[in-house]
C-alpha positions in Angstrom: -86.1 214.4 27.3 -83.2 212.0 27.5 -85.5 209.1 28.3 -87.4 209.8 25.0 -84.1 209.9 23.1 -82.9 206.6 24.7 -86.2 204.9 23.9 -86.1 206.2 20.4 -82.6 204.7 19.8 -83.6 201.4 21.4 -87.1 201.3 19.8 -86.8 198.0 17.8 -86.4 194.6 19.2 -83.2 194.1 17.2 -81.6 197.2 18.8 -82.7 196.1 22.3 -81.2 192.7 21.7 -77.9 194.2 20.3 -77.8 196.5 23.5 -78.1 193.5 25.9 -75.6 191.3 24.0 -73.0 194.1 23.9 -73.6 195.1 27.5 -73.1 191.5 28.7 -70.0 191.0 26.5 -68.4 194.2 27.7 -69.0 193.4 31.4 -67.5 189.9 30.8 -64.5 191.5 29.1 -64.0 193.8 32.1 -64.1 190.8 34.5 -61.7 188.7 32.2 -59.3 191.6 32.0 -59.3 192.1 35.7 -58.8 188.4 36.3 -55.9 188.3 33.9 -54.2 191.4 35.5 -54.7 190.4 39.2 -54.7 186.5 38.9 -55.2 183.8 41.4 -58.0 183.7 44.0 -57.9 187.4 44.7 -58.2 187.9 40.9 -61.4 185.8 40.9 -62.8 187.8 43.7 -61.9 191.1 42.2 -63.2 190.0 38.8 -66.6 189.3 40.3 -66.6 192.9 41.5 -65.4 194.1 38.1 -68.2 192.1 36.5 -70.8 193.8 38.6 -69.3 197.2 38.4 -68.8 197.1 34.6 -72.3 195.7 34.0 -73.8 198.7 35.8 -71.4 201.6 34.8 -69.3 201.3 31.6 -71.0 198.5 29.7 -74.4 200.3 29.3 -72.6 203.3 28.0 -70.6 201.4 25.4 -73.6 199.4 24.3 -75.7 202.5 23.9 -73.0 204.2 21.8 -72.6 201.2 19.6 -76.4 201.1 19.1 -76.5 204.9 18.4 -73.7 204.7 15.8 -75.4 201.8 14.1 -78.6 203.6 13.9 -77.0 206.8 12.6 -75.2 204.8 9.8 -78.3 202.9 8.7 
């Protein structure tokens, strides 16, 4: 059932593009924030991990919620 709901929210090409752009932006924001906090060479290494972790965990959730709210308001 949830797969059908997700597919219905991301049913248009515009919604899918918005989802991917927001997901990438949030993942980059996580990496940049981590690099800013840690800094230096260690910060770069940790930022790469934050980029990958954010891309697969929090970024899709935030991107989906933005797309869902946009669909609900249109």
